[in-house]
N, C-alpha and C positions, 0 to 999 in steps of 0.2 A: 614476477608474481604480483597480481593486483589484489586489491581489497574490494569486496563486494558487500554492500550493506543493503539488506532487504527488509522493507517494512510492509507487513501484511496484517490484515484484521478487518473487522467490521467498519462500516462507515461511521464517521464522527468519533473515532478513537484517537485522532491526532497524528495519523500516519504522515500526511503532507506537511503539517507544521513541523514535526520532528525531523523528517527527511530533509526539509529545506534548511532547518537550523544546522543540521550536520553538514549538509552540502556547503553552506556558507562558511562554517568553521574550517572545513577541510579543503575548501576551494576545489570541489569536484562536482561533476554534473549529477543531476537528479533526473532519472527517467521516470516519468509519471504516466501511468495508464490513462488518467483522466484528461491529460493534455491531448492525447491521441483521440480519445472519444469526442472531445469538444471540437477538434479539427474535422473529424469525419462528419459529425452532426451538422456543423455549419457549412461545410463545402459540398458534401455528397448527399445530404438530406436523406440518409438511410434511417428510417423510423423504426425498423425491426431491431429491437435491442439485442437479440441473439446473434443476428448477422453483424451488427455493429461491433459487438464484443469479440466475435470470432476474428474479424478484420483487425481490430485493435490489438488483440493478444498475438496475432501472427506478426504484425509489424513490430510490436514491442519485443517479441522473442528474437527476431532477426537483429534488431538494434543491440540488444543485450548480448547476443552471441558474438557479434563483431567486437564489442568491448572486451568480452571474456577472452576471445582469441588473441587480442592485443595486450592482455594482462594489464588493463588500465583500471584505475580505481573508479567505481561508480556506485551510485545509490539508486535503488529500485523502489519506487513507491507504487504499490499495487493494492487493489482491494483483495480479491481472492480470499475472502474470509472462509469460504467453503474449502475444506481439506481436499475434496475430490478435484475441484477446479485447480487448486494450487498444485497438487501433485502432477496433474496433467501438464500444467505449464512448466514446472520445474524439470520434469522428465524430458522435455524438449531441449533443455539446455545442457551443454557440456561445460561444467565449471572449471575443468582442467585443474591446474595447480593454484588457482586463485583462492585466496583466503576469504571465506564467506561468513558473514555475521547475519543470522536470520532473527528478526524481531517480530514477535506476534504481539500486537497491541490490543489491549482490551480496556474497557472502562467498567470496573466492578461495581461502581455506584450507579445503579439503574436510573435514579432520578437525574443525575448529572448527564448521563448518556442521552436520556430523553430530552433534557433541556437543550443539549447541543443540536439535536435533530429539530427541535422546535425553532431554534434560531436559523438553521439552514432552510427550513420550509418558508420562512419569511422572505428570503432573497436567494432562491436556488440558482446554482450555477448550471450551465448547459448539461453537464454530465450527471447531475443529480436527478435521479428518476423517481424518488419517493414522493408520494403525493400527500401522505398523512402519517402520523405516528402509528396508526393501525397498520398501514402499508409496510412500515419498517419492521414491526414485530411479525407480521405475517410472512414477510420475505425471509427473515432469519430463522423462523421456527422450522422451516423445511430443510435447512442446511446443517451440515456437520461443521460448526464453527468452533474448532478447538485447535490448540497448538500442536505442532509436530514435536517429536522428542528432541530434535536438533535446533529448536527455536528458543530464544530467550523471551520470556514473558515480561512485558512492560505494562504495568497497570497505570493508565493515564487518568485515573479518577482524581488524583491530586493535581498539583500545578505542573505546567509544561516544563518549568525549570527543574523540578524534581525528576521528571521523566527523562529529561535530557542529561541530568547528572547520572542517572542509572545507566543510560546508554553509554555515556562517556567512560564510566567505570568498566563496563563490559569490554569495550573495544580497547581499553587501556591507554586512552589518550587523556591528557590533563586538560580537557576542554573546559 
């Protein structure tokens, strides 16, 4: 039986930072949706975001299913802040007997979340599609960005160290 750690939420809530911290501490791989998007964008030059995302999540689901079938420990860093998209993705997977920890990350401090986006806008990575703060708010107002009942809510408005301690307590590791 493997352990699966899933980090989901809006952009700029600390998913990648915390997933990578956990991966480093536990010495297990982190599967990141953004890595696949960046590879597709740089090699296939697919500009249509919906097509790129469909390819990305299809590749990612196959990689994750292989790990689930092998009962290996993995970390999944995905955006899928929208519940509908997340449900569709998770329904494609058979978690089998793997122990799953689902974390929904949010930043309850709107000013802090906005500040993080402003920093990202200065030097965007290839997978970052937001063009302005207004674009960020416009994108998320259309979505159902709420946790599922089986997700642990991690509020990342404070320090990354505090958020990591919260996660460590939940998974019951003395990290």
